[in-house]
N, C-alpha and C positions, 0 to 999 in steps of 0.2 A: 709486181711480185708474183711469181708462179707458185702454185700450190702443188706439191708432189702428191700423187696418188699411189696407193699401195697396190702392187700387182698381186693378182690372185692366180694361183696355179692349181689345176685339178690333180686328182690322184694319179691319173694316167701319166701326166707330164712329169710328176715327181718320180714315179717309178722308172720311167724311161730315162730320166736324168741320172738316176742312180745306176741303171744298167749301162748307160753311156760311159760313166766314169769307170765302172768295173771293166768294161770291154776295152777301154783306151788307157791302160795303165802307164803308157808312155807320157800322158799329159798330167800336168800338175792340176790340183784342185782349182787354182786361180785361173788357169787357162781354160779348163773345162767349163767353169762357171761363166767366163766371158763368152765362150762359144755358145752356151745355152741362154745367155741373157739374164742370168740370175746372179745374186751376190754370192761371194765366196762363203760367207758365214751361213747363208741359207742352204747352199749345196752341202756344206759340211754337216749341218744339222740333219738334212735328209739322209745323208750317208749313215750317220750315227743311228737315226731312228730305224732305218732299214736293217742295220746290223743287229740291233737289239730286239727287233720284233720277231715273233714266232714264225711268221710267214716269210720273212726276209724282204718284205716290201714296206713302203712308207704308208702309214695309216693316217688319214686326215682326221684331225680332232674337230669336234663340234660340228660335224657335217650332218648328224642325224642318222648315221649308219649304225643301226642297232642290230644286235644278234637276233633279236626276236621282238614280237609285238609287246611281250611282257616287259622286256628291258626298256623299250621306248616309253611304255606307260609308267614304269617305275621312275625313269628320269624326269618325266613330266610332273609326276606327283611330288618328287623331291624339290623341283623348282617351285611348285605352288606352295609347298610347306615352307620353304625358305622365304618366299615373298610374304606369306601370311605372318610368319614370325617377325619379319622386319616391320610390317605394318602394325603389329601389336606393340612392339617396342616404341614406335613413334607415338601411338595413341597413349601409352602409359606415360611417356614424357610430357605429352600435351596436357593430360589430366592433372599431373602433378604441378605443372606450371600454372594452369588455370585455377586449380584448387586453392592456391595461396592467397 
C-alpha cells in the first residue's frame, strides 16, 4: 500500500501558475492544471485567491509572513493564550473528576 504525500508549492510557483493561466486564455483550467502538475481544484482556488487579494497575487497562509514584528508577536501571544486556556479547561475538568 502506497502512502500519498501532499505536494507543497511555494508562493512564487503559485503566482507563476496564476500568471500562466491568465496569459494562456486559450487553455482550460483542467489542461493548465495538468500542464503545471497540480490539481484542477487547487489551481481554481489559487485563481480565486489572486482575484480577491488586494495585490492580485496568491498569499500563502500560515507561512509566518507578517507585516511587522508586532504582528508576529501578537500572533504568537494569541497562540499562547489559546493554549493556556485549553490547558486551564483540562485542569478544571480533571479537578472536578478527582474531587468527587
